[in-house]
C-alpha positions as CSV (number, residue, x, y, z in Angstrom):
1,M,7.2,12.8,14.4
2,A,8.7,10.4,16.3
3,F,6.7,8.3,19.1
4,D,8.1,10.3,21.9
5,A,7.8,10.4,25.8
6,G,5.2,13.0,25.2
7,M,3.0,11.3,23.1
8,M,4.0,7.9,25.5
9,S,2.3,10.5,28.5
10,A,-0.9,11.2,26.3
11,V,-1.7,7.5,25.0
12,V,-1.0,5.9,28.8
13,Y,-3.7,8.6,29.9
14,E,-6.1,7.6,27.2
15,M,-5.7,3.7,27.7
16,N,-6.0,4.6,32.0
17,L,-9.4,6.3,30.7
18,E,-11.0,3.6,27.9
19,A,-9.1,0.4,29.5
20,A,-8.7,0.0,33.2
21,D,-10.6,-3.0,34.5
22,A,-10.8,-4.2,30.8
23,K,-11.0,-7.9,30.5
24,I,-8.6,-9.5,27.7
25,E,-10.7,-11.7,25.3
26,R,-8.2,-12.2,22.5
27,V,-5.1,-11.9,21.6
28,L,-4.0,-12.0,18.1
29,Q,-0.6,-11.5,16.6
30,P,-1.6,-10.3,12.5
31,S,2.4,-10.1,11.7
32,K,5.7,-10.7,13.2
33,D,6.2,-6.9,15.3
34,L,2.2,-6.6,16.3
35,I,-0.2,-8.0,18.8
36,V,-3.7,-6.4,19.4
37,L,-5.5,-7.2,22.4
38,Q,-9.4,-7.7,22.1
39,L,-10.9,-5.7,25.3
40,H,-13.9,-6.0,26.9
41,S,-15.3,-3.3,29.2
42,G,-18.8,-2.8,30.1
43,R,-20.6,-3.2,26.8
44,A,-17.8,-1.8,24.7
45,T,-15.3,-4.1,23.3
46,K,-11.9,-2.5,22.0
47,R,-8.2,-3.0,20.7
48,L,-5.3,-2.6,21.9
49,M,-2.5,-2.2,19.6
50,I,0.9,-3.0,20.6
51,S,3.5,-2.6,17.4
52,A,7.2,-2.8,17.8
53,S,7.8,-2.2,14.2
54,S,11.3,-0.9,13.8
55,N,9.7,1.6,11.3
56,N,6.6,2.5,13.1
57,P,6.6,1.4,16.3
58,R,3.2,2.7,18.6
59,I,0.9,1.6,21.0
60,N,-3.0,3.0,21.0
61,I,-6.5,1.6,20.9
62,T,-7.4,1.1,17.8
63,E,-10.6,0.9,15.5
64,L,-8.8,-1.0,12.7
65,T,-9.0,-4.5,11.6
66,F,-7.0,-7.2,11.5
67,E,-6.7,-10.3,9.4
68,N,-5.8,-13.2,12.1
69,P,-3.4,-15.6,10.8
70,T,-4.5,-19.1,10.5
71,E,-1.8,-20.4,12.8
72,P,-1.0,-18.6,15.1
73,P,2.9,-17.8,16.2
74,M,4.3,-19.7,19.5
75,F,4.2,-15.9,21.3
76,C,0.9,-15.5,20.6
77,M,0.0,-18.2,22.0
78,L,2.2,-18.2,25.0
79,L,0.5,-14.8,25.5
80,R,-2.9,-16.4,25.2
81,K,-1.8,-18.7,28.0
82,H,-1.1,-16.2,30.2
83,L,-3.4,-13.1,29.1
84,V,-6.9,-14.1,28.1
85,G,-9.2,-13.7,30.7
86,A,-7.3,-11.7,33.2
87,R,-7.7,-7.7,33.5
88,I,-5.7,-4.7,33.4
89,S,-5.8,-2.8,36.4
90,E,-3.7,0.1,35.3
91,V,-0.9,1.6,33.1
92,R,2.1,2.5,33.7
93,Q,4.6,4.7,32.0
94,F,8.2,4.2,33.8
95,G,9.7,7.9,34.3
96,F,9.5,10.6,31.0
97,E,10.4,7.5,28.9
98,R,9.2,6.0,25.7
99,A,8.5,2.9,27.8
100,L,5.2,1.7,29.6
101,E,4.1,-1.0,31.7
102,I,0.0,-3.0,31.3
103,V,-0.7,-4.3,34.6
104,V,-2.9,-7.7,34.5
105,D,-4.9,-9.1,37.6
106,G,-5.4,-12.8,36.2
107,Y,-5.3,-16.3,37.8
108,D,-2.6,-19.4,37.3
109,E,-3.4,-22.9,36.9
110,L,-4.1,-23.6,40.6
111,G,-6.7,-20.7,40.4
112,Y,-4.7,-18.6,42.8
113,P,-4.7,-14.7,42.0
114,S,-1.5,-14.1,39.3
115,K,0.0,-10.5,38.4
116,K,1.3,-10.4,35.3
117,Y,3.1,-6.9,33.2
118,I,3.1,-6.3,29.8
119,I,6.3,-4.2,29.2
120,V,6.1,-2.0,26.2
121,E,9.2,-0.5,24.9
122,I,8.5,2.0,21.9
123,M,12.2,2.9,21.1
124,G,12.6,2.5,17.0
125,K,14.5,-0.3,15.8
126,Y,14.9,-1.2,19.9
127,S,11.2,-1.4,20.4
128,N,9.9,-4.8,22.0
129,L,7.4,-6.2,23.9
130,I,7.9,-8.3,27.1
131,L,5.6,-10.5,29.1
132,C,7.1,-10.0,32.7
133,D,5.5,-12.4,35.4
134,G,4.5,-10.4,39.2
135,D,8.3,-10.6,40.2
136,Y,9.1,-8.6,37.0
137,K,11.1,-12.2,35.8
138,I,10.8,-12.5,31.9
139,I,8.4,-14.8,30.7
140,A,8.4,-14.6,27.2
141,P,10.0,-11.0,24.8
142,L,8.6,-10.7,21.4
143,R,12.2,-10.0,20.2
144,I,14.6,-12.1,22.2
145,V,18.6,-9.8,22.5
146,E,21.1,-12.0,23.2
147,M,23.8,-11.3,25.3
148,S,26.1,-11.6,21.9
149,I,24.1,-8.7,20.9
150,N,23.9,-6.1,24.0
151,Q,25.9,-7.8,27.0
152,K,24.7,-4.6,29.2
153,R,20.9,-5.7,28.7
154,P,20.0,-9.1,27.2
155,I,16.5,-10.1,27.1
156,L,16.0,-13.3,27.4
157,P,12.9,-15.7,29.0
158,G,13.9,-16.3,33.2
159,M,16.0,-13.2,33.6
160,G,14.5,-10.3,35.6
161,Y,13.9,-7.1,33.6
162,E,15.5,-4.0,33.4
163,L,14.8,-0.9,32.1
164,P,16.7,0.8,29.9
165,P,20.1,2.7,30.7
166,P,19.4,6.2,31.7
167,Q,20.1,8.8,29.2
168,D,22.4,12.0,30.0
169,K,19.4,14.0,30.0
170,L,17.7,16.0,32.4
171,D,13.2,15.4,33.2
172,P,11.4,18.2,31.8
173,L,8.8,17.4,34.1
174,K,11.4,18.5,37.2
175,A,13.0,21.6,35.3
176,E,13.2,24.8,36.7
177,R,13.4,28.3,35.7
178,A,16.7,29.2,37.0
179,E,18.6,25.8,35.8
180,F,17.0,25.9,32.5
181,I,17.9,30.0,31.6
182,R,21.3,29.3,32.8
183,L,22.0,26.0,30.5
184,Y,20.5,27.7,28.0
185,E,22.9,30.8,28.3
186,N,25.9,28.8,28.8
187,T,25.3,26.9,25.5
188,E,25.8,28.1,21.7
189,L,23.3,25.2,20.3
190,P,20.0,26.9,18.6
191,P,16.7,26.9,20.9
192,D,15.2,23.4,19.3
193,K,18.5,21.1,19.6
194,F,19.2,23.1,22.8
195,I,15.8,21.0,24.2
196,Q,16.4,17.9,22.3
197,T,20.4,17.8,23.6
198,K,19.6,18.7,27.8
199,Y,16.2,17.2,28.0
200,L,14.5,14.0,27.6
201,G,11.5,12.8,25.8
202,F,11.0,15.6,23.2
203,S,11.0,15.0,19.3
204,Q,12.2,17.3,16.7
205,L,8.6,18.3,16.0
206,V,7.9,19.4,19.7
207,A,11.0,21.0,20.5
208,R,10.3,23.4,17.1
209,E,7.1,24.5,18.2
210,I,8.6,25.4,21.5
211,A,11.4,27.4,19.7
212,F,9.1,28.9,17.5
213,R,7.0,29.9,19.7
214,A,9.7,31.5,22.1
215,G,9.8,33.7,18.2
216,G,13.5,34.2,19.4
217,R,16.6,33.6,21.4
218,S,15.5,34.8,24.8
219,P,15.9,32.9,27.6
220,A,13.1,34.0,29.5
221,A,10.7,33.6,26.2
222,L,12.3,30.2,25.6
223,W,11.4,29.0,29.3
224,E,7.6,30.3,28.8
225,A,7.1,27.8,25.7
226,F,8.9,25.2,27.1
227,D,7.1,25.5,30.8
228,Y,3.6,25.4,28.3
229,A,4.8,22.3,26.7
230,V,5.8,20.5,30.1
231,G,2.4,22.4,31.4
232,I,0.3,20.3,29.0
233,I,1.9,17.4,30.0
234,K,1.5,17.3,33.8
235,T,-2.0,18.6,33.9
236,K,-3.1,15.9,31.4
237,S,-4.1,18.2,29.0
238,Y,-3.6,17.2,25.6
239,T,-4.6,18.1,22.4
240,P,-4.6,15.2,19.6
241,T,-3.1,17.2,16.7
242,L,-3.2,16.0,12.9
243,I,-0.9,17.8,10.5
244,R,-1.9,17.3,7.3
245,R,-0.2,18.7,3.5
246,K,-2.4,21.1,1.5
247,E,-3.7,19.9,-1.6
248,L,-5.4,22.0,-4.8
249,K,-8.3,20.2,-6.1
250,D,-10.5,21.7,-8.9
251,G,-8.9,25.1,-7.3
252,V,-9.8,24.6,-4.1
253,V,-7.8,24.1,-0.9
254,I,-8.1,20.6,0.6
255,P,-6.7,18.1,3.0
256,G,-4.0,15.7,1.5
257,K,-1.5,13.4,3.2
258,P,-1.1,12.9,6.8
259,L,2.6,14.8,7.3
260,D,2.9,14.8,11.2
261,Y,1.1,14.1,14.8
262,C,1.4,15.6,17.6
263,Y,-0.4,16.1,21.7
264,L,-0.4,19.9,21.7
265,P,-1.2,22.3,19.4
266,I,0.8,22.8,16.5
267,S,1.3,26.5,14.8
268,Q,5.0,26.3,13.2
269,Y,3.7,25.8,9.9
270,G,1.2,28.9,10.0
271,G,-0.5,28.6,6.5
272,S,1.6,25.8,4.6
273,A,0.0,23.1,6.3
274,I,-3.5,22.1,7.6
275,V,-3.4,21.1,11.3
276,E,-6.5,19.0,12.8
277,T,-7.9,17.7,16.4
278,L,-8.8,15.0,16.2
279,P,-11.2,13.5,18.9
280,D,-8.9,10.9,20.7
281,F,-5.3,9.7,20.3
282,G,-6.3,6.2,18.8
283,T,-8.2,7.7,16.4
284,L,-5.2,9.8,15.7
285,L,-2.6,7.4,15.1
286,D,-4.7,5.1,13.3
287,T,-4.9,8.1,10.5
288,F,-1.4,8.9,10.6
289,F,-0.1,5.7,10.3
290,E,-2.7,3.7,8.3
291,E,-1.8,4.2,4.6
292,K,1.8,4.7,5.2
293,E,2.0,0.7,7.1
294,K,-0.2,-0.4,4.1
295,T,2.0,0.6,1.5
296,E,5.0,-0.3,3.6
297,R,3.0,-3.8,4.7
298,L,2.4,-4.5,1.2
299,Q,6.3,-3.7,0.3
300,Q,7.3,-6.6,2.5
301,R,5.0,-9.6,1.7
302,A,4.7,-9.2,-1.9
303,A,8.3,-7.7,-2.3
304,D,8.8,-11.0,-4.6
305,I,5.7,-10.4,-7.0
306,F,6.5,-6.7,-7.7
307,R,10.4,-8.1,-8.9
308,L,8.8,-10.7,-10.7
309,L,5.7,-8.4,-12.5
310,T,8.4,-5.4,-12.8
311,N,11.2,-8.1,-14.8
312,A,7.9,-9.0,-16.8
313,E,6.8,-5.7,-17.8
314,T,10.6,-5.0,-18.9
315,R,10.5,-8.2,-20.9
316,L,7.5,-7.5,-23.0
317,K,8.1,-4.1,-23.3
318,K,11.3,-4.4,-24.8
319,K,10.0,-7.2,-26.9
320,T,7.1,-5.5,-28.2
321,A,9.5,-2.8,-29.3
322,L,11.5,-5.0,-31.2
323,Q,8.6,-6.6,-32.5
324,R,7.4,-3.0,-34.0
325,R,11.1,-2.6,-35.4
326,D,10.6,-5.8,-37.0
327,I,7.0,-5.2,-38.4
328,A,8.1,-1.3,-39.9
329,D,10.9,-3.1,-41.9
330,C,7.9,-5.2,-43.5
331,A,6.7,-1.8,-44.9
332,E,9.4,-2.7,-47.5
333,K,7.4,-5.9,-49.1
334,E,6.3,-3.7,-51.7
335,K,9.5,-3.1,-52.7
336,Y,10.6,-6.4,-53.0
337,R,7.6,-7.3,-55.0
338,R,8.2,-4.8,-57.5
339,Y,11.7,-5.6,-58.0
340,G,10.2,-8.8,-59.2
341,D,7.7,-7.6,-61.8
342,L,10.6,-5.2,-63.3
343,I,12.8,-8.3,-63.8
344,I,9.9,-10.0,-65.0
345,S,8.5,-7.2,-67.6
346,N,12.1,-6.2,-68.9
347,I,13.7,-10.0,-68.5
348,Y,14.8,-10.0,-72.2
349,R,17.7,-6.9,-71.1
350,I,18.8,-9.2,-68.1
351,E,21.7,-11.3,-68.1
352,R,23.2,-13.9,-66.0
353,G,26.5,-12.3,-63.9
354,M,25.1,-8.8,-63.7
355,T,24.7,-6.9,-59.4
356,S,22.5,-4.6,-61.0
357,A,20.4,-3.3,-64.0
358,T,18.4,-0.6,-64.7
359,L,14.8,-1.2,-65.7
360,T,11.8,0.9,-66.7
361,D,8.6,0.7,-64.8
362,W,6.4,1.5,-67.6
363,S,3.0,1.5,-64.4
364,E,4.1,4.7,-63.4
365,D,2.7,8.2,-65.7
366,P,5.4,9.0,-66.7
367,P,7.6,5.7,-66.8
368,V,10.4,5.8,-64.4
369,D,13.7,3.8,-64.7
370,V,14.5,1.8,-61.3
371,S,17.9,0.6,-60.8
372,V,17.0,-2.9,-59.3
373,P,19.9,-5.2,-57.1
374,L,20.4,-8.6,-58.7
375,D,22.3,-11.8,-57.7
376,A,25.2,-12.1,-60.0
377,R,25.2,-16.3,-59.7
378,L,21.2,-16.5,-60.3
379,S,19.9,-16.6,-63.6
380,P,17.0,-13.6,-64.3
381,A,14.2,-15.8,-63.2
382,A,16.3,-16.7,-60.3
383,N,16.5,-13.4,-59.1
384,A,12.8,-12.6,-59.9
385,Q,11.4,-15.9,-57.6
386,R,14.5,-14.3,-55.2
387,W,12.7,-10.8,-54.5
388,Y,9.2,-12.7,-54.9
389,K,10.1,-14.8,-51.8
390,R,11.1,-12.0,-50.2
391,Y,7.8,-10.6,-50.6
392,A,6.1,-13.7,-49.5
393,K,8.1,-13.9,-46.1
394,A,7.6,-10.5,-45.0
395,K,4.0,-10.3,-45.9
396,T,3.9,-13.5,-43.9
397,A,5.9,-11.8,-40.9
398,E,4.3,-8.6,-41.2
399,V,0.7,-10.9,-40.5
400,E,2.0,-12.8,-37.6
401,L,4.2,-9.9,-35.6
402,A,1.2,-8.4,-35.7
403,K,-0.6,-10.9,-33.9
404,Q,2.3,-11.1,-31.6
405,I,2.3,-7.6,-30.5
406,E,-1.2,-8.1,-29.9
407,I,0.1,-10.8,-27.5
408,S,2.3,-9.0,-26.1
409,E,0.3,-6.2,-25.5
410,R,-2.4,-8.2,-24.0
411,E,0.0,-9.4,-21.3
412,L,1.3,-5.7,-21.0
413,E,-2.6,-4.9,-19.9
414,Y,-2.6,-8.1,-17.4
415,I,0.7,-7.4,-15.7
416,H,-0.8,-3.6,-15.2
417,T,-4.0,-5.3,-14.2
418,V,-2.2,-7.2,-11.4
419,F,0.3,-4.1,-10.4
420,D,-3.2,-2.4,-9.9
421,A,-4.6,-5.4,-7.4
422,L,-1.6,-5.2,-5.5
423,S,-1.4,-1.4,-5.1
424,R,-5.0,-2.3,-3.3
425,A,-4.5,-5.1,-1.5
426,E,-5.5,-5.0,2.3
427,T,-4.6,-8.5,3.7
428,D,-2.4,-11.8,3.5
429,S,-5.4,-13.4,1.7
430,D,-5.4,-11.0,-0.9
431,I,-1.6,-11.4,-1.8
432,T,-2.1,-15.0,-1.3
433,D,-4.9,-14.7,-4.4
434,I,-2.8,-12.3,-6.6
435,R,0.2,-15.5,-6.0
436,R,-2.2,-17.9,-6.8
437,E,-3.8,-16.3,-9.6
438,L,0.0,-15.5,-11.2
439,Y,0.5,-19.5,-10.7
440,E,-2.5,-20.3,-12.6
441,S,-1.5,-17.6,-15.2
442,G,2.2,-19.9,-16.2
443,Y,4.4,-17.7,-13.8
444,A,5.4,-20.5,-11.4
445,S,8.6,-21.3,-12.7
446,K,9.7,-17.2,-12.0
447,M,7.8,-17.2,-8.5
448,K,10.7,-18.3,-6.0
449,N,9.8,-21.7,-3.6
450,Y,6.2,-21.1,-4.4
451,V,4.1,-23.7,-3.1
452,A,0.4,-24.1,-4.5
453,T,-2.0,-23.8,-2.2
454,K,-5.7,-24.8,-2.0
455,P,-7.8,-21.5,-3.4
456,Q,-10.5,-19.9,-0.5
457,K,-13.8,-18.9,-1.5
458,P,-13.2,-15.4,-2.9
459,K,-14.2,-12.4,-0.7
460,P,-15.1,-9.3,-2.7
461,M,-15.2,-6.5,-0.9
462,L,-19.3,-5.3,0.3
463,F,-21.0,-1.7,-0.4
464,E,-24.1,-0.4,0.1
465,T,-25.6,2.6,-1.8
466,T,-27.5,5.5,-0.1
467,G,-30.1,3.7,-1.9
468,G,-29.7,0.9,0.3
469,Y,-28.4,-1.3,-3.1
470,E,-26.0,-4.1,-2.4
471,V,-22.6,-3.2,-4.8
472,L,-19.5,-5.6,-5.0
473,I,-16.2,-4.9,-5.7
474,G,-13.3,-7.3,-7.0
475,K,-9.8,-6.6,-4.7
476,N,-7.8,-8.5,-8.0
477,N,-8.5,-10.5,-11.3
478,A,-9.4,-13.5,-9.3
479,Q,-12.2,-11.9,-7.1
480,N,-13.3,-9.6,-10.8
481,D,-14.3,-12.4,-12.6
482,Y,-15.8,-14.1,-9.7
483,I,-18.1,-11.7,-9.2
484,T,-19.1,-10.4,-12.8
485,T,-19.3,-14.3,-13.9
486,R,-20.5,-16.7,-10.9
487,L,-22.4,-14.1,-8.4
488,A,-23.5,-11.4,-10.9
489,E,-27.4,-12.0,-12.3
490,P,-28.3,-10.5,-15.9
491,D,-30.3,-7.5,-14.8
492,D,-27.3,-6.1,-12.4
493,I,-25.2,-3.5,-13.7
494,W,-21.7,-3.9,-14.0
495,F,-18.8,-0.7,-14.0
496,H,-15.6,-0.2,-15.2
497,V,-13.3,2.7,-15.6
498,K,-12.2,3.2,-19.0
499,N,-9.4,1.7,-20.9
500,S,-7.4,1.4,-17.5
501,P,-6.8,-1.3,-14.7
502,G,-9.4,-1.4,-12.0
503,S,-11.7,-3.3,-10.2
504,H,-15.0,-4.8,-11.5
505,V,-17.9,-3.4,-10.0
506,V,-21.0,-4.7,-10.0
507,I,-24.8,-3.0,-8.2
508,R,-27.1,-5.9,-7.5
509,T,-30.5,-4.4,-9.1
510,G,-33.0,-7.3,-8.0
511,G,-34.3,-6.8,-11.4
512,D,-35.1,-2.6,-10.4
513,T,-33.9,0.1,-11.7
514,P,-31.7,1.9,-9.2
515,P,-32.1,5.5,-8.9
516,D,-29.1,7.7,-10.7
517,E,-27.7,8.7,-7.6
518,D,-26.9,5.2,-7.1
519,L,-25.6,4.4,-10.4
520,T,-23.3,7.6,-9.8
521,E,-22.2,6.3,-6.7
522,C,-21.0,2.9,-8.1
523,A,-19.3,4.7,-11.2
524,V,-17.1,6.8,-8.9
525,L,-16.4,3.7,-6.8
526,A,-14.9,1.9,-10.1
527,A,-12.9,4.8,-10.6
528,Y,-11.5,5.0,-7.0
529,F,-10.4,1.2,-7.3
530,S,-8.7,2.2,-10.3
531,K,-5.3,3.2,-11.3
532,E,-7.2,6.4,-11.7
533,R,-8.2,6.8,-8.3
534,E,-6.0,10.1,-7.9
535,G,-7.5,11.6,-11.0
536,E,-10.5,13.7,-11.9
537,N,-12.8,13.5,-14.5
538,V,-12.5,10.0,-15.4
539,E,-14.5,7.9,-17.5
540,V,-16.3,5.3,-16.3
541,D,-18.0,2.4,-18.8
542,Y,-21.0,0.9,-17.3
543,T,-23.8,-1.6,-18.9
544,E,-26.0,-4.8,-18.0
545,I,-24.1,-8.0,-16.9
546,R,-26.0,-9.6,-19.7
547,Y,-24.1,-7.8,-22.2
548,V,-20.7,-8.7,-20.7
549,K,-18.5,-11.7,-21.7
550,K,-15.0,-13.5,-21.0
551,P,-13.8,-14.9,-23.5
552,N,-12.4,-18.7,-23.4
553,G,-8.6,-18.7,-22.7
554,S,-8.6,-15.0,-21.8
555,K,-6.4,-14.0,-18.6
556,P,-7.8,-13.5,-15.3
557,G,-10.1,-10.3,-15.1
558,Y,-10.4,-9.8,-19.0
559,V,-13.9,-9.4,-20.4
560,T,-15.5,-7.5,-23.5
561,Y,-18.9,-5.7,-23.1
562,K,-21.3,-3.7,-25.5
563,R,-23.9,-1.9,-25.4
564,N,-22.3,0.3,-22.3
565,K,-23.2,4.1,-21.5
566,T,-19.6,6.1,-20.3
567,A,-20.3,8.7,-17.2
568,I,-17.4,11.0,-15.9
569,V,-16.8,11.1,-12.1
570,T,-14.3,12.1,-9.7
571,P,-13.0,9.6,-7.3
572,D,-13.7,10.1,-3.7
573,A,-12.0,8.6,-0.9
574,E,-14.4,9.7,1.7
575,L,-17.4,8.2,-0.2
576,A,-16.0,4.6,-0.3
577,K,-15.1,4.5,2.9
578,R,-18.7,5.9,3.7
579,L,-20.5,3.1,1.6
580,R,-18.1,0.2,2.7
581,K,-20.0,-2.5,4.7
582,N,-17.0,-5.3,5.5
């Protein structure tokens, strides 16, 4: 569902309840399209997230945490200058549009009262955040819109702010029954298309829900359903609704990935989806967008790494296939040795100039005649040496090719571990760590415009088991090495998914023997933070750190281990979320 005017109305209502009279303590800009205001109200600290992303624009009170860039962008610094220390007095929606203003009361440089407006427009690729002074003169926009792009409505510092041009649609909050029925009877559009075409602010999901509740094309029934949806907005009786896909696990239906969201109850999916009611709209929007945005941000920030790894994977697979073909050819080496032996044992029967000879192999029972190719330019002895040399060459090549195939397969395994680490990267620091790892592993020449940076202290994920034991989990190969070879003690227990890329998991025992329940939780975490996170009955090896070794010169994240046991578990996202501490 698009973030429509109805959702904007619900979010404005919730923001006025939670953020009114809140003091702006910090302003962050984690990415170019994202602003986070840290608010303090009473004893509570809240975060207001404003995303002007063209893919997922929205505004809501959020529980998500964001990594603050080392150097804040200029727009962030300007917002800090004007907003830090000021208070939010009110949040207002412009009519029934996807735009709002946050009224901020503060003081100017001379200590006089000063009013500012944070205007947020949630309009797809045209979404924007605009800071205006008390006279609605633009101080700075997140996105500048020059006259060459939009002559009717440029957005530039120093210009007066103007609302987006009105659409040729009716305001549903002012709709009357007679007019609605008249318009509907004079159209051939389906009910949902009629609502979206004639009235402002309804997404496809809400329009379909109204049509579904009407149960047909009856004008009176459609009006009743329409009036029901509008009544929810007028009376502020919103319902934060999340629609999830249905998934089967062990023959049981469980909630799957988020499919849609809305501000009113949804019934159109029937039994084909799972409909949940969440406590508030901040939680609703966080839940719906968290996984989706994480994937999109990762693809944007790490596009060059994905391209590098994909090319390396393709090259290694092609190289390994050729090596396997060559080693298959080496299987002929015994035939070459046999030809040489037959020539030596039957040399009296061969003369120079012959191109082949049928020789008897007396080592077989019964003896067999074998046709041996000869080089007419060579003597019989030279022909024998020719086959012996081919035998020796094939034998040597077979050994060397086996070594090269092992090296290629090890390299391919490493590439897969980096792919796995990328799939679980959460912050810009995680991406930077992976870039540095690839640079140090010899991929620098293939990484366009890469500049080596000073390594930062690794920050692995921290968990705590039910029994109170601390658990460290690496997000990438560098962190895996760090926790396994630097932080862990000999008595600590190490976990890793069997025969698949994944995180190193270490439970710090302090010399104790953790209960089976805690060890099982660690095995579940190791399965979840691996390539097998969507699987079932995943095998996880575990052993004491004293039995885990990192070979000299091996790739980051590679270790060998012995005296291990194996647990069979099923990954559990809820357990991982519950046990995590950072």
